[in-house]
Every structure is written in C-alpha cells, then in structure tokens.
N, C-alpha and C positions, 0 to 999 in steps of 0.2 A: 806699523800696528804693531801690538804685544801680543802673541798666542790668537791674531786675529783680532784683536779688541782694541776697539779706538781708545788711546789714551787723550784725556781733556785736562786743560789748565782752565779752573777760574781762575779769573780775575775780575777780583771785588767779592770778599765774604760777609756780604751785609745780608739782611733778610730774604731780600729777591736771590743774588746769589746763592743763598743757601738751599734756597727750595730747588732749585735744577742739579744742585750738588747731590744731595738727599736721594734726588732721582737716579741719578748717574751710579751712586754707590750699591742701590739696591734692587733697583726697577727697572732697566734700560740693557736689553740684550746688547752683547757684541760690544758694550763702551763702559769706562769706566773713571772715575777722577784721578789724576795721576797728581797734582800738583794743585797748592794755589797761593794766590800772591793778591796782597794786601798791604799800603803802608803802614797799616794799622797792625802794629806787633799782637794785640789784644784777639783781634778779630782771626789773623794768621793762626794763634795756639790754638782757640776755639774750635777752628773749624780741622786742624790736624788730630784734634782729639775726636771729634764726634767722626769724623769721616775714616779716622783708623788711616792715615797714610803719614809719610814722612819728610812728604818736601814742600817747603812752605818758601815762599819770597817775599821780601819788600819790596822791592822792585819788579813790575810785569815784564821789564825785558831781561831778565836773567831767567824767569819761566820759557820766556820766548825761544832761548838757548835749549833749554832742555829736549834733548832727542825724543823723550818718551812722550812728548805732547805732539798730539796730530792735530788738534783743533782747539779752539776755546772758546770760553762764554765771559763776553765783556758786560757785566754790571757793576760799571763806575758813575759817578757822577757825569751828566751828556757831554759836557766841555771837553771829556777825554777820550769819547769813543773814536773820533776820527782817528787822532793820533795814535790809539792802541790797532784799532783797525787796520791801518795802512800798514803800521810796524808787522802785525800778525800774519796777513796776505805776504809781505815781503817773504818772511820766512815758510809759506807754504801752507801755513796752518788754517783748517775752516774754520770759520767763525760765527759762533751764535750772537747777536747783539740785543740787547733788553733796549726797550724804548724807553726816552727818544732816539731814534737813531744817531743824531746829532744837531749842533745848534743851527745848520744853516743849510740850504740847499747845496751850495757849492761843497761844504765837507762831506755830505753824503754822496757826492760824483766822485769823490778823489777818493771813497770808500769803495764805491764800488767799480772805480776804475782799477783802483788795489788787486782787487778780487778777480776780477774779468784777467787783467795780464797775468797774474800769476797761477790761474785754472785750480781756485779754490772757491768753496761754497760759503755765499755770504746770505745768512739768513736773521729775518727779522723776527723777535719776538711777541707778537701780538698772537699772545693764546688764546684771545677770545674766537678766534677761527680754527680751534680744534676744540672749544667746548661742545660737548653732545647736542646741548638745546642752540646754540648758533646753528650748529651744522644742520641741523632738523629745520631751523626757520629758512634756510639760506634753500636747503630740497622742496620746502613748501613756495618759497618764491619762483622757483627755478620751476616747476610743475604748472604754476599758471592758477594755484586754488584762490590765489585772494586778487586774482586779478593782474591788471596791471599797479607795480609800484608807483606811488602819489609824493609818498611822504616818509623818511627815515628819523625819527627821531633816539637820541641816546642821551644817557646822562651818566656820569661819575662823580657821589659825593663821597668823601672820605672822612672819617673821625676825628683825624692826627691833626694838630697843630703844625704847618709847614714847617721844615727845620731853616734855621736862620739862612744858608745861604742860599735858599730857594727864593728869599724875600727880593737879591737882585737880579731882575726882569734879566738883565744883560748876561746875567750868569746861568741863569735858570731855565731862560724861554717861559717861566712861570708855567701858573695851574695849567694851561692850555696844553703845555709840552710834559709836565709830571703828572697829568691828572686823565687828561681828555684825548692823547696819542691814541687811545682804543678806541674811545667814541667817534674819533675822528676817520680811523680805519674800518670801522663798524661802519659807517655811513657810506664811504667808496666800497664796499664790497656788497653789499644789499642794493646799493643803487648800479651797479656797474659803469659805474661812471665817474670822472673827475669833477671836483669844486668848479665851477665858474664866479659866482660873488659870493662875497663873505661881509658879514656886518655884527660886530660884535662888541660887545658893553661888558665891563667888570668895575668891580670894587672893592675895598676892602672892608669886610665888616666884622670881622671875629680876630683880626692878627691889630691891636694899639700899638705893640714895640713894632708894629714895620711903618708906621705913618710916618716918622719925622726924618726918618735916614731914604725910608726907599717909597716916596709920595706914587711911586707908577703901579707897585704893586697892587695886587687883585689876589682876594681869597673865594670870589662866586664871578661866574662869567656865563655868560650866554652870547651864544651864537646863532644868527641863522643864516640858510645860506642855499644856492640856485647849484644846479649842476648842468653841465654841458647837453644831457642828454631831455631837460626839462623838468627833472623831481627838485625836488625841494628836501631840505633836511632842518632839522635843529637839535642842537647840544646843549646843555648845561652841567655846570662842572663847578665844585664847591669842596674848600677843606676846612677842618675843622668842625663840621657839622653835630659831632658828638654824639648822636643817635645811632649811628651804626655806617656799615658799609654797603655803600647802595649803588650798584650798577643796574641799570635795567635798560630795554629799548623797545619799541615800536617801528612795525612795517604795516603803513598803510597801505592799500592796492585799493585800486576800484569797485572790488567785488567783497573786499575782506578787510581784516585787522590781524596783526599778529602781536602778541606780549611776548616777554623775553625776559626773563631773568626772575631770581626769588629772593627773597629780605629773610626769610628763617634762617634760622640757625641749624634747627630740628622741627623736624615734620610734625611737630604739636602743638594746639592752641588750646587752653585752658580755660572755661568758661565757669565763674564763680557766682557765689552767693548775691556779691554787689552788683550782678547783672551788668558783670563788665569782661570782655575777654581778652585775654596776655597772651602774647608768643615771644618769642626770644627773636630779634635782629639780629642778621648776621653782621660779626665788628670787624670781620679782618680778608679780603682779597686772596690770601692764602687758603683759606677754608672753601671760600665761594668757587676758587679755578683750580682748586688741586689737583682734579683729573685733566683738567686741559691743560697746565704745566707739563705733566707727565707726557700726555698724548704730544705734545711739542718738543720735548727732549727725544721720544723714540723716535720723530720724523728726522731729525735735525740727524740721529745718527743713522737714518736709513738713507737719506740724500748722501753721506758719504759714503755708505756702502755699496750703494750701487748708483754712485756718481750722477744722481740726478738734481734738478732742479729744484727748489723749496718752493712750497707752497707758500709760503709771504717771503718774499726779494727783499731786495734793497731798493729797488724801486716803491715798491710799498712804504717802506719806511720813507724813503725822499719827499712821496707826496705828502705823506702825514706831517711832515716838518714844513712845506713847501705852505701847507692851511695854517701849524700854528705861527711860522712869521707873518702871514697874511692877519691873520686873526687879533696879532697883537699889535700890529698897525694898524687896523679897524680901530681897537681901544685907544690908543693914541690919539690917532687923527679925527675921531668920531665919523669917518668916514667908508662909505661901504667900496670896498678893494673886490677889482676886478682880476681874475688872475689868467 
C-alpha cells in the first residue's frame, strides 16, 4: 500500500465501472484509483481525464503487473470474470467483482479456490445489501415484526434495449443474469435459505431484431421458486420497458408485509387542474442505488484493511449463478428444475 492507502485498479471503465472509480477517487477513506484497464481506448482516455490519473492499459494483464495495485474492481462482460479474477488472485490482488459472478458454477468455484489459495478477499457487488432501505427491511424481518417470512417477491425492470451481445444466451446468460441477479440475491438474503425448485418462463416482446438469429432470447421473464426452508419466492425481470428503472421488493410474513423500493426521481408530486397528478419515474439504477454503491465500496476497502471476510461473498455470487443457469434451463425445457 502507498502511504497506508489501498491502490485500486479498475478493469472495465464503462458505466458501472466508473461509479466505483468516482467513489474511490473522492469518497472512500484509505483507498484510491491508481490505474484503469479497458480494451476500448476511448474508455481509457475518458477515465484517465476524469479521474486525473496517468496509468491506463488496454490489457488487464499489464494492470495486474503494476506493483501499485493492491486490489481490482472487475466490471467487464460476464464471460471474462473468471479469467480475470483467477489471474488477479494469483498475483495477490484482492477482488471486488460485479454481478453476475461468472457464466457457470464451475467458473465461480475456480474463482473461490483461487482467492482462498492466494489469501485474497473476493467480494461480490450485490449493492442492494448495502442500501439503507434494504438493510432496514432486513432488521425488521429479523425482529419478527411481520412474523415468519412466507414469500419474497422482487422485480427489476430496465428502460434500455439490451446490447446486441446480450442476445446470445450462451454468451450473456440472458436477462436472468444481466437484470435479475440482484433479485435472486434479494430472495436468498430475505429468506435466509437456498432455492429448492425453480420454474421460469420467458419471452421476447420488445427486441424484434433478435428474433431471427437468437430465437432463445427473452426480454421478459417470470420465475417462481420454493426454498429449502419452505418459503416461497417470485421474480420478474424486463428490459426495454421505456417507462423507467423499476426495482422493488415485497417481503410477506405471517403477520405483516414490507414494501421496498422507490420509483420517484424527486420527492415531489404535482396535482394539476386537469385532475391528474404527476411525478417523475426514476430512469437509472445509478441514481437509485448511488449511496448503496458507495457503502459497498467503503466496505470492500475496510475488508482489506482489517483482514475480514466481506458481507457478500463468492458463495453468494455462485448461488445466484446456479439459479440463473437453472432458470434458463427451465425456460428452455418448460420444466420445473429441482436444485
């Protein structure tokens, strides 16, 4: 570490990557961004200018050889996560990995094994666990105020049309991975249990360009589940909804219910003379979970400084990937999948 501060390398300088980078540039004590790596030269140059740093690499392997780097943030397409994480662990770099953790459970296990062997921290970036409302809801559940949890429902719906590379389920694992990984983790967290059975249905309603070459692609999905402890779960996910970014959850208990998530960009509702009321629907996960990202990044630095295990581990990432794979199998086969 340089002057007692953790030197971080950002691998993947796109939208999500730059959220982490901005946090570490100015808002996380005892940590700083030392370098970025991205195969897109435009991304690298833009990041260097904004972060006011000098070291940018086209190849992440060069970043890993930089002695100033103590830890990395992996924010690349999912299919590269395993390769990068294993290489980082072998060079003694701690790892904060964005979701989804990897493409398969076996890849997740390789990442876990590499981190354990090389004594580095592997933290999964499920930022909703650091959101103040989600944490408050978890405390209410544990207090017993709503009785025993019966069912957890979670949805994530995004306004954007998927990137073309996402159309190939074999390369992206589909919206269950790209959109609903957070929902899967939300269900695991609030039930305190693992998925037992899964039934999912998907369909392509908004992406006509994908239908001819990628008939298996879906932009809308519904997943129902049972859990090992007898609880129930439901997830719905969608891409290209246009109306805004919509992330909400409900925890139903034997004596009450918790509603989670806000949809307004600003805390104002306007009532007009046409007898209608208007408010602005939030259009970005970057706004909705801004504070949660910061708390997640602070926690990662604290884990490194105090040599403790993260609140969200590689195991959590692996179990989400397991559910994604089972959900895609259920969509394809039309069958209930037992885990």
